[in-house]
mmCIF file of the C-alpha atoms, coordinates in Angstrom:
data_MODEL
# 
_entry.id   MODEL 
# 
loop_
_atom_site.group_PDB 
_atom_site.id 
_atom_site.type_symbol 
_atom_site.label_atom_id 
_atom_site.label_alt_id 
_atom_site.label_comp_id 
_atom_site.label_asym_id 
_atom_site.label_entity_id 
_atom_site.label_seq_id 
_atom_site.pdbx_PDB_ins_code 
_atom_site.Cartn_x 
_atom_site.Cartn_y 
_atom_site.Cartn_z 
_atom_site.occupancy 
_atom_site.B_iso_or_equiv 
_atom_site.pdbx_formal_charge 
_atom_site.auth_seq_id 
_atom_site.auth_comp_id 
_atom_site.auth_asym_id 
_atom_site.auth_atom_id 
_atom_site.pdbx_PDB_model_num 
ATOM 1   C CA . MET A 1 1   ? 24.982  7.646   -24.669 1.00 0.00 ? 1   MET A CA 1 
ATOM 2   C CA . VAL A 1 2   ? 26.484  9.098   -21.506 1.00 0.00 ? 2   VAL A CA 1 
ATOM 3   C CA . THR A 1 3   ? 24.077  10.767  -19.088 1.00 0.00 ? 3   THR A CA 1 
ATOM 4   C CA . SER A 1 4   ? 25.028  13.178  -16.371 1.00 0.00 ? 4   SER A CA 1 
ATOM 5   C CA . ASP A 1 5   ? 24.155  12.869  -12.691 1.00 0.00 ? 5   ASP A CA 1 
ATOM 6   C CA . ALA A 1 6   ? 21.771  15.802  -13.146 1.00 0.00 ? 6   ALA A CA 1 
ATOM 7   C CA . ASP A 1 7   ? 19.958  13.961  -15.978 1.00 0.00 ? 7   ASP A CA 1 
ATOM 8   C CA . ARG A 1 8   ? 19.628  10.803  -13.848 1.00 0.00 ? 8   ARG A CA 1 
ATOM 9   C CA . THR A 1 9   ? 18.368  12.844  -10.873 1.00 0.00 ? 9   THR A CA 1 
ATOM 10  C CA . ALA A 1 10  ? 15.799  14.637  -13.053 1.00 0.00 ? 10  ALA A CA 1 
ATOM 11  C CA . ALA A 1 11  ? 14.580  11.314  -14.480 1.00 0.00 ? 11  ALA A CA 1 
ATOM 12  C CA . THR A 1 12  ? 14.288  9.814   -10.986 1.00 0.00 ? 12  THR A CA 1 
ATOM 13  C CA . MET A 1 13  ? 12.330  12.855  -9.757  1.00 0.00 ? 13  MET A CA 1 
ATOM 14  C CA . ALA A 1 14  ? 9.995   12.645  -12.779 1.00 0.00 ? 14  ALA A CA 1 
ATOM 15  C CA . ASP A 1 15  ? 9.384   8.930   -12.093 1.00 0.00 ? 15  ASP A CA 1 
ATOM 16  C CA . ALA A 1 16  ? 8.643   9.677   -8.421  1.00 0.00 ? 16  ALA A CA 1 
ATOM 17  C CA . ALA A 1 17  ? 6.249   12.509  -9.346  1.00 0.00 ? 17  ALA A CA 1 
ATOM 18  C CA . LEU A 1 18  ? 4.369   10.277  -11.788 1.00 0.00 ? 18  LEU A CA 1 
ATOM 19  C CA . SER A 1 19  ? 4.166   7.516   -9.188  1.00 0.00 ? 19  SER A CA 1 
ATOM 20  C CA . CYS A 1 20  ? 2.760   10.000  -6.622  1.00 0.00 ? 20  CYS A CA 1 
ATOM 21  C CA . LEU A 1 21  ? 0.029   10.984  -9.078  1.00 0.00 ? 21  LEU A CA 1 
ATOM 22  C CA . ARG A 1 22  ? -0.860  7.369   -9.858  1.00 0.00 ? 22  ARG A CA 1 
ATOM 23  C CA . LEU A 1 23  ? -0.322  5.669   -6.494  1.00 0.00 ? 23  LEU A CA 1 
ATOM 24  C CA . GLY A 1 24  ? -0.227  8.351   -3.802  1.00 0.00 ? 24  GLY A CA 1 
ATOM 25  C CA . ARG A 1 25  ? 3.369   7.450   -2.935  1.00 0.00 ? 25  ARG A CA 1 
ATOM 26  C CA . PRO A 1 26  ? 6.782   8.117   -4.486  1.00 0.00 ? 26  PRO A CA 1 
ATOM 27  C CA . ALA A 1 27  ? 7.456   4.643   -5.893  1.00 0.00 ? 27  ALA A CA 1 
ATOM 28  C CA . LEU A 1 28  ? 6.312   1.069   -5.927  1.00 0.00 ? 28  LEU A CA 1 
ATOM 29  C CA . HIS A 1 29  ? 7.553   -1.077  -3.111  1.00 0.00 ? 29  HIS A CA 1 
ATOM 30  C CA . SER A 1 30  ? 9.610   -4.121  -3.837  1.00 0.00 ? 30  SER A CA 1 
ATOM 31  C CA . GLU A 1 31  ? 7.885   -7.348  -4.835  1.00 0.00 ? 31  GLU A CA 1 
ATOM 32  C CA . PRO A 1 32  ? 4.555   -7.630  -2.949  1.00 0.00 ? 32  PRO A CA 1 
ATOM 33  C CA . ARG A 1 33  ? 4.360   -10.075 -0.044  1.00 0.00 ? 33  ARG A CA 1 
ATOM 34  C CA . ARG A 1 34  ? 2.004   -12.892 -1.066  1.00 0.00 ? 34  ARG A CA 1 
ATOM 35  C CA . LEU A 1 35  ? -0.503  -13.618 1.702   1.00 0.00 ? 35  LEU A CA 1 
ATOM 36  C CA . HIS A 1 36  ? -2.971  -16.497 1.467   1.00 0.00 ? 36  HIS A CA 1 
ATOM 37  C CA . ALA A 1 37  ? -6.253  -17.165 3.261   1.00 0.00 ? 37  ALA A CA 1 
ATOM 38  C CA . GLY A 1 38  ? -7.892  -20.354 2.076   1.00 0.00 ? 38  GLY A CA 1 
ATOM 39  C CA . PRO A 1 39  ? -8.242  -20.124 -1.718  1.00 0.00 ? 39  PRO A CA 1 
ATOM 40  C CA . MET A 1 40  ? -7.706  -16.323 -1.752  1.00 0.00 ? 40  MET A CA 1 
ATOM 41  C CA . GLU A 1 41  ? -4.390  -14.694 -2.628  1.00 0.00 ? 41  GLU A CA 1 
ATOM 42  C CA . LEU A 1 42  ? -3.885  -11.213 -1.157  1.00 0.00 ? 42  LEU A CA 1 
ATOM 43  C CA . PRO A 1 43  ? -0.644  -9.557  -2.406  1.00 0.00 ? 43  PRO A CA 1 
ATOM 44  C CA . LEU A 1 44  ? 0.472   -6.922  0.145   1.00 0.00 ? 44  LEU A CA 1 
ATOM 45  C CA . ASP A 1 45  ? 2.223   -3.984  -1.582  1.00 0.00 ? 45  ASP A CA 1 
ATOM 46  C CA . GLY A 1 46  ? 3.275   -1.634  1.190   1.00 0.00 ? 46  GLY A CA 1 
ATOM 47  C CA . SER A 1 47  ? -0.003  -1.096  3.050   1.00 0.00 ? 47  SER A CA 1 
ATOM 48  C CA . ASP A 1 48  ? -2.148  -1.797  -0.037  1.00 0.00 ? 48  ASP A CA 1 
ATOM 49  C CA . LEU A 1 49  ? -3.762  -5.085  -0.942  1.00 0.00 ? 49  LEU A CA 1 
ATOM 50  C CA . ARG A 1 50  ? -3.447  -5.505  -4.715  1.00 0.00 ? 50  ARG A CA 1 
ATOM 51  C CA . HIS A 1 51  ? -5.176  -7.841  -7.172  1.00 0.00 ? 51  HIS A CA 1 
ATOM 52  C CA . LEU A 1 52  ? -7.146  -9.918  -4.638  1.00 0.00 ? 52  LEU A CA 1 
ATOM 53  C CA . ARG A 1 53  ? -7.913  -13.246 -6.303  1.00 0.00 ? 53  ARG A CA 1 
ATOM 54  C CA . ILE A 1 54  ? -9.628  -16.533 -5.772  1.00 0.00 ? 54  ILE A CA 1 
ATOM 55  C CA . ILE A 1 55  ? -7.997  -18.916 -8.230  1.00 0.00 ? 55  ILE A CA 1 
ATOM 56  C CA . ASP A 1 56  ? -8.021  -16.877 -11.495 1.00 0.00 ? 56  ASP A CA 1 
ATOM 57  C CA . ILE A 1 57  ? -10.891 -14.520 -10.614 1.00 0.00 ? 57  ILE A CA 1 
ATOM 58  C CA . GLU A 1 58  ? -9.870  -11.007 -9.548  1.00 0.00 ? 58  GLU A CA 1 
ATOM 59  C CA . LEU A 1 59  ? -12.233 -9.744  -6.831  1.00 0.00 ? 59  LEU A CA 1 
ATOM 60  C CA . ALA A 1 60  ? -10.656 -6.334  -6.258  1.00 0.00 ? 60  ALA A CA 1 
ATOM 61  C CA . GLU A 1 61  ? -7.796  -4.473  -7.906  1.00 0.00 ? 61  GLU A CA 1 
ATOM 62  C CA . ARG A 1 62  ? -6.804  -2.463  -4.835  1.00 0.00 ? 62  ARG A CA 1 
ATOM 63  C CA . VAL A 1 63  ? -7.798  -1.960  -1.205  1.00 0.00 ? 63  VAL A CA 1 
ATOM 64  C CA . CYS A 1 64  ? -6.091  1.086   0.295   1.00 0.00 ? 64  CYS A CA 1 
ATOM 65  C CA . VAL A 1 65  ? -6.456  4.245   2.370   1.00 0.00 ? 65  VAL A CA 1 
ATOM 66  C CA . ALA A 1 66  ? -6.328  7.462   0.349   1.00 0.00 ? 66  ALA A CA 1 
ATOM 67  C CA . VAL A 1 67  ? -6.279  10.792  2.203   1.00 0.00 ? 67  VAL A CA 1 
ATOM 68  C CA . ARG A 1 68  ? -7.125  13.798  0.032   1.00 0.00 ? 68  ARG A CA 1 
ATOM 69  C CA . ASP A 1 69  ? -6.887  17.549  0.490   1.00 0.00 ? 69  ASP A CA 1 
ATOM 70  C CA . ALA A 1 70  ? -9.465  20.105  -0.735  1.00 0.00 ? 70  ALA A CA 1 
ATOM 71  C CA . PRO A 1 71  ? -8.240  20.179  -4.383  1.00 0.00 ? 71  PRO A CA 1 
ATOM 72  C CA . TRP A 1 72  ? -8.261  16.337  -4.324  1.00 0.00 ? 72  TRP A CA 1 
ATOM 73  C CA . ASN A 1 73  ? -4.489  15.759  -4.149  1.00 0.00 ? 73  ASN A CA 1 
ATOM 74  C CA . THR A 1 74  ? -3.479  12.468  -2.541  1.00 0.00 ? 74  THR A CA 1 
ATOM 75  C CA . ILE A 1 75  ? -1.488  12.980  0.667   1.00 0.00 ? 75  ILE A CA 1 
ATOM 76  C CA . PRO A 1 76  ? 1.214   10.258  0.803   1.00 0.00 ? 76  PRO A CA 1 
ATOM 77  C CA . ALA A 1 77  ? 1.581   8.241   3.987   1.00 0.00 ? 77  ALA A CA 1 
ATOM 78  C CA . THR A 1 78  ? 4.509   7.073   6.042   1.00 0.00 ? 78  THR A CA 1 
ATOM 79  C CA . PHE A 1 79  ? 4.237   3.764   7.867   1.00 0.00 ? 79  PHE A CA 1 
ATOM 80  C CA . ASP A 1 80  ? 5.756   2.230   10.972  1.00 0.00 ? 80  ASP A CA 1 
ATOM 81  C CA . GLY A 1 81  ? 5.042   -0.309  13.666  1.00 0.00 ? 81  GLY A CA 1 
ATOM 82  C CA . TRP A 1 82  ? 4.852   -3.202  11.209  1.00 0.00 ? 82  TRP A CA 1 
ATOM 83  C CA . GLU A 1 83  ? 3.916   -6.570  12.727  1.00 0.00 ? 83  GLU A CA 1 
ATOM 84  C CA . ILE A 1 84  ? 3.484   -9.450  10.289  1.00 0.00 ? 84  ILE A CA 1 
ATOM 85  C CA . ASP A 1 85  ? 2.441   -12.907 11.440  1.00 0.00 ? 85  ASP A CA 1 
ATOM 86  C CA . HIS A 1 86  ? 2.336   -14.842 8.180   1.00 0.00 ? 86  HIS A CA 1 
ATOM 87  C CA . GLN A 1 87  ? 1.631   -18.506 8.475   1.00 0.00 ? 87  GLN A CA 1 
ATOM 88  C CA . PRO A 1 88  ? 0.173   -20.598 5.678   1.00 0.00 ? 88  PRO A CA 1 
ATOM 89  C CA . ASP A 1 89  ? -3.278  -19.881 7.167   1.00 0.00 ? 89  ASP A CA 1 
ATOM 90  C CA . PRO A 1 90  ? -4.183  -17.639 9.061   1.00 0.00 ? 90  PRO A CA 1 
ATOM 91  C CA . PHE A 1 91  ? -2.206  -14.374 8.829   1.00 0.00 ? 91  PHE A CA 1 
ATOM 92  C CA . THR A 1 92  ? -2.307  -10.999 10.586  1.00 0.00 ? 92  THR A CA 1 
ATOM 93  C CA . VAL A 1 93  ? -0.639  -7.737  9.506   1.00 0.00 ? 93  VAL A CA 1 
ATOM 94  C CA . ARG A 1 94  ? -0.664  -4.613  11.725  1.00 0.00 ? 94  ARG A CA 1 
ATOM 95  C CA . PHE A 1 95  ? 0.852   -1.196  11.081  1.00 0.00 ? 95  PHE A CA 1 
ATOM 96  C CA . ARG A 1 96  ? 0.377   2.538   11.673  1.00 0.00 ? 96  ARG A CA 1 
ATOM 97  C CA . GLY A 1 97  ? -0.074  5.112   8.889   1.00 0.00 ? 97  GLY A CA 1 
ATOM 98  C CA . GLN A 1 98  ? 0.476   8.874   9.075   1.00 0.00 ? 98  GLN A CA 1 
ATOM 99  C CA . HIS A 1 99  ? -0.517  11.441  6.430   1.00 0.00 ? 99  HIS A CA 1 
ATOM 100 C CA . ARG A 1 100 ? 0.875   14.961  6.964   1.00 0.00 ? 100 ARG A CA 1 
ATOM 101 C CA . HIS A 1 101 ? 0.700   17.944  4.629   1.00 0.00 ? 101 HIS A CA 1 
ATOM 102 C CA . GLU A 1 102 ? 0.057   21.597  5.488   1.00 0.00 ? 102 GLU A CA 1 
ATOM 103 C CA . THR A 1 103 ? -3.054  21.537  7.739   1.00 0.00 ? 103 THR A CA 1 
ATOM 104 C CA . ILE A 1 104 ? -3.674  17.783  7.322   1.00 0.00 ? 104 ILE A CA 1 
ATOM 105 C CA . ALA A 1 105 ? -2.470  15.492  10.100  1.00 0.00 ? 105 ALA A CA 1 
ATOM 106 C CA . PHE A 1 106 ? -4.227  12.134  9.909   1.00 0.00 ? 106 PHE A CA 1 
ATOM 107 C CA . GLU A 1 107 ? -3.046  8.995   11.706  1.00 0.00 ? 107 GLU A CA 1 
ATOM 108 C CA . TRP A 1 108 ? -4.593  5.556   11.584  1.00 0.00 ? 108 TRP A CA 1 
ATOM 109 C CA . ASP A 1 109 ? -3.990  1.961   12.567  1.00 0.00 ? 109 ASP A CA 1 
ATOM 110 C CA . GLY A 1 110 ? -4.293  -0.759  9.949   1.00 0.00 ? 110 GLY A CA 1 
ATOM 111 C CA . THR A 1 111 ? -5.029  -4.432  10.511  1.00 0.00 ? 111 THR A CA 1 
ATOM 112 C CA . ILE A 1 112 ? -5.365  -7.048  7.781   1.00 0.00 ? 112 ILE A CA 1 
ATOM 113 C CA . GLU A 1 113 ? -6.411  -10.541 8.816   1.00 0.00 ? 113 GLU A CA 1 
ATOM 114 C CA . GLY A 1 114 ? -6.989  -13.638 6.763   1.00 0.00 ? 114 GLY A CA 1 
ATOM 115 C CA . HIS A 1 115 ? -8.309  -17.074 7.570   1.00 0.00 ? 115 HIS A CA 1 
ATOM 116 C CA . ALA A 1 116 ? -9.520  -19.916 5.359   1.00 0.00 ? 116 ALA A CA 1 
ATOM 117 C CA . ARG A 1 117 ? -13.152 -18.906 5.980   1.00 0.00 ? 117 ARG A CA 1 
ATOM 118 C CA . TRP A 1 118 ? -12.896 -15.111 6.315   1.00 0.00 ? 118 TRP A CA 1 
ATOM 119 C CA . ARG A 1 119 ? -10.799 -12.034 5.572   1.00 0.00 ? 119 ARG A CA 1 
ATOM 120 C CA . ARG A 1 120 ? -10.950 -8.669  7.325   1.00 0.00 ? 120 ARG A CA 1 
ATOM 121 C CA . VAL A 1 121 ? -9.371  -5.252  6.699   1.00 0.00 ? 121 VAL A CA 1 
ATOM 122 C CA . ILE A 1 122 ? -9.665  -2.641  9.465   1.00 0.00 ? 122 ILE A CA 1 
ATOM 123 C CA . HIS A 1 123 ? -8.575  0.977   9.122   1.00 0.00 ? 123 HIS A CA 1 
ATOM 124 C CA . ASP A 1 124 ? -9.099  2.835   12.410  1.00 0.00 ? 124 ASP A CA 1 
ATOM 125 C CA . GLY A 1 125 ? -8.289  6.528   12.570  1.00 0.00 ? 125 GLY A CA 1 
# 
C-alpha cells in the first residue's frame, strides 16, 4: 500500500497528540540513559525518572514535574542547560525546564543526584 505525504503527516500528528495526552510531551525520547546509584537503577527519560528499581523490585514508575492549567491539561516543557556527570557511582544531572502556554509561564531548575547510600531529586521553581 502506498501512502501519501499527507497521510504520513496526519499519522505523525496523531501519534504526537496521543503522546502529549499520555506523557505531557510530543513523543518519547530516545532510549533512556541508565543511571545507577548503589543497587538502584534510575532510567532517565528526558527529565523524567522512569521505572526506578532495586534489583527486580520497582519502587516508582515515574518521577516527573507536571504543570497543569485550570482545565487540567498538561503544559509540555522545553529543557536546556543540561549537565550530566555520570560516573559508575555517584552521578549528578542538572537542567532547566520551562512551561509556557497562554497565561502560564513556569520555569524551574532540576537536579537529580545519586550515590550508593542516597538519592535526591530537587525541583526548584
